[in-house]
SERO-4910 file (N, C-alpha, C, O; in steps of 0.05 Angstrom, whole numbers):
BEGIN
 pado doro    nc1    nc2    nc3   cac1   cac2   cac3    cc1    cc2    cc3    oc1    oc2    oc3
  Met    A   2513   1426   1849   2501   1440   1865   2484   1460   1834   2488   1464   1810
  Ala    A   2466   1467   1853   2444   1474   1843   2447   1508   1830   2450   1527   1845
  Lys    A   2446   1512   1804   2451   1546   1792   2423   1565   1811   2398   1565   1811
  Asn    A   2440   1577   1822   2403   1604   1834   2394   1607   1808   2403   1591   1791
  Pro    A   2385   1618   1804   2353   1617   1775   2354   1654   1768   2347   1667   1748
  Phe    A   2369   1662   1802   2371   1697   1799   2389   1708   1786   2391   1727   1771
  Asp    A   2412   1681   1801   2449   1689   1776   2441   1686   1754   2454   1703   1742
  Asp    A   2429   1678   1741   2417   1676   1711   2415   1688   1673   2396   1691   1657
  Glu    A   2452   1691   1672   2448   1710   1661   2447   1722   1633   2453   1744   1624
  Asp    A   2433   1687   1617   2423   1695   1600   2384   1680   1601   2365   1669   1589
  Gly    A   2397   1694   1636   2342   1687   1627   2347   1703   1628   2366   1719   1628
  Thr    A   2320   1700   1630   2298   1722   1624   2289   1735   1660   2293   1727   1683
  Phe    A   2272   1764   1645   2275   1770   1674   2242   1792   1676   2232   1800   1655
  Tyr    A   2237   1795   1688   2203   1814   1694   2221   1837   1726   2244   1831   1733
  Ala    A   2210   1852   1736   2216   1881   1758   2195   1873   1761   2180   1866   1743
  Leu    A   2191   1872   1790   2165   1850   1801   2165   1881   1830   2185   1894   1837
  Ile    A   2138   1884   1840   2140   1922   1844   2118   1915   1875   2099   1925   1863
  Asn    A   2107   1908   1900   2095   1907   1920   2074   1935   1918   2071   1951   1900
  His    A   2058   1931   1949   2047   1949   1961   2060   1964   1971   2050   1987   1971
  Glu    A   2085   1962   1982   2103   1978   2000   2120   1996   1971   2128   2018   1978
  Glu    A   2126   1989   1941   2129   2006   1939   2155   1991   1920   2157   1994   1896
  Gln    A   2175   1972   1937   2201   1951   1937   2199   1930   1926   2186   1912   1934
  Tyr    A   2216   1931   1902   2219   1918   1875   2227   1896   1883   2229   1891   1907
  Ser    A   2235   1871   1856   2247   1852   1874   2252   1849   1817   2239   1855   1797
  Leu    A   2286   1832   1825   2292   1825   1803   2268   1785   1809   2266   1773   1830
  Trp    A   2248   1775   1770   2244   1754   1782   2234   1733   1751   2215   1731   1736
  Pro    A   2255   1723   1754   2251   1702   1729   2227   1687   1725   2216   1670   1738
  Thr    A   2220   1705   1692   2198   1697   1680   2176   1659   1670   2156   1650   1659
  Phe    A   2206   1654   1688   2200   1609   1686   2178   1609   1717   2160   1593   1717
  Lys    A   2180   1619   1730   2166   1622   1760   2160   1642   1750   2167   1658   1734
  Pro    A   2128   1631   1780   2103   1643   1779   2109   1676   1800   2127   1686   1814
  Val    A   2087   1682   1792   2104   1716   1806   2074   1711   1839   2050   1714   1844
  Pro    A   2099   1703   1850   2076   1717   1890   2059   1729   1877   2054   1745   1859
  Gly    A   2048   1715   1896   2017   1732   1902   2028   1765   1932   2038   1761   1955
  Gly    A   2022   1788   1920   2026   1812   1926   2046   1824   1902   2040   1847   1898
  Trp    A   2047   1823   1901   2061   1835   1869   2059   1825   1847   2048   1807   1836
  Thr    A   2081   1851   1839   2064   1859   1803   2069   1864   1796   2078   1886   1803
  Ile    A   2075   1855   1770   2094   1869   1744   2094   1881   1727   2084   1880   1704
  Val    A   2121   1907   1749   2122   1923   1717   2131   1946   1701   2128   1970   1701
  Tyr    A   2155   1912   1678   2180   1920   1680   2190   1891   1663   2199   1874   1677
  Gly    A   2189   1887   1638   2195   1870   1625   2162   1849   1607   2164   1840   1584
  Glu    A   2144   1847   1619   2132   1856   1593   2130   1842   1562   2151   1850   1552
  Pro    A   2119   1830   1546   2104   1814   1549   2123   1795   1561   2114   1783   1581
  Asp    A   2159   1786   1552   2174   1749   1543   2187   1766   1570   2202   1750   1581
  Gly    A   2187   1786   1582   2225   1781   1597   2239   1798   1578   2240   1805   1554
  Arg    A   2254   1805   1613   2273   1825   1596   2303   1803   1609   2304   1785   1625
  Pro    A   2336   1825   1582   2343   1802   1604   2360   1815   1631   2357   1836   1642
  Arg    A   2382   1790   1636   2381   1809   1682   2382   1831   1680   2365   1847   1684
  Gln    A   2418   1835   1668   2437   1871   1672   2412   1893   1654   2427   1911   1649
  Glu    A   2395   1897   1646   2372   1906   1632   2357   1911   1664   2355   1932   1677
  Val    A   2345   1876   1670   2326   1887   1693   2333   1894   1705   2322   1915   1706
  Leu    A   2351   1893   1727   2369   1895   1742   2378   1935   1737   2373   1951   1755
  Asp    A   2384   1940   1723   2383   1961   1717   2353   1977   1713   2336   1981   1730
  Trp    A   2352   1980   1699   2323   1987   1705   2309   1992   1730   2296   2013   1730
  Ile    A   2310   1975   1755   2313   1975   1777   2317   1989   1793   2302   2005   1804
  Asp    A   2350   1984   1796   2364   2016   1799   2352   2051   1785   2348   2071   1798
  Gln    A   2348   2048   1761   2344   2076   1762   2312   2085   1773   2308   2109   1776
  Thr    A   2290   2065   1777   2268   2070   1786   2272   2063   1812   2291   2077   1817
  Trp    A   2266   2052   1832   2275   2053   1854   2300   2070   1888   2311   2064   1909
  Thr    A   2295   2088   1873   2310   2107   1883   2305   2127   1925   2315   2143   1941
  Asp    A   2287   2114   1921   2271   2112   1953   2263   2087   1964   2240   2083   1969
  Leu    A   2294   2059   1969   2287   2057   1984   2278   2050   2015   2278   2027   2022
  Arg    A   2272   2068   2030   2249   2055   2044   2229   2056   2041   2217   2075   2031
  Pro    A   2217   2024   2053   2182   2013   2044   2162   2046   2050   2166   2067   2063
  Lys    A   2143   2036   2033   2117   2068   2031   2113   2077   2060   2118   2100   2068
  Ser    A   2097   2048   2084   2093   2054   2094   2115   2070   2107   2108   2094   2103
  Leu    A   2134   2071   2118   2155   2096   2133   2152   2108   2112   2137   2126   2117
  Arg    A   2161   2108   2084   2152   2148   2074   2137   2166   2089   2139   2188   2100
  Asp    A   2109   2136   2082   2079   2155   2083   2085   2168   2113   2094   2190   2116
  Phe    A   2078   2153   2132   2089   2159   2171   2113   2183   2170   2110   2200   2188
  Ile    A   2135   2187   2153   2160   2210   2157   2140   2231   2156   2141   2251   2170
  Ala    A   2123   2225   2139   2112   2256   2117   2087   2252   2122   2074   2265   2105
  Ser    A   2075   2241   2135   2045   2255   2158   2060   2271   2197   2058   2288   2215
  His    A   2076   2245   2185   2094   2279   2214   2101   2299   2209   2098   2318   2225
  Glu    A   2111   2303   2187   2129   2322   2176   2106   2347   2174   2114   2370   2179
  Val    A   2079   2343   2167   2056   2349   2172   2045   2367   2182   2036   2389   2176
  Ala    A   2049   2342   2215   2026   2347   2224   2051   2368   2240   2040   2386   2253
  Arg    A   2069   2368   2241   2102   2381   2259   2091   2418   2242   2089   2441   2250
  Ala    A   2088   2406   2223   2085   2441   2196   2067   2454   2206   2064   2478   2208
  Ala    A   2050   2429   2216   2038   2462   2228   2027   2456   2265   2010   2461   2282
  Thr    A   2034   2451   2263   2042   2464   2304   2052   2482   2300   2048   2501   2316
  Gly    A   2068   2485   2279   2095   2498   2284   2111   2486   2306   2108   2492   2330
  Glu    A   2130   2469   2296   2154   2457   2313   2169   2460   2291   2192   2454   2291
***
């Protein structure tokens, strides 16, 4: 059975972010998929656990950006109407 590269404790990884400000652990040997940007681990990657720890410390609100923006806009609208 093939080993999952995302579980490789000895591998090197990046932290990626997408337009929704969601994060992903990504092995350095795989091309970064479209729509994702490296935000931690450049230039050569970092150990898996270090990247996971960074993601845990950085990604504190797991809601997609579009949902956070939607909620915030409705809160502003409610405040403006006094609801």
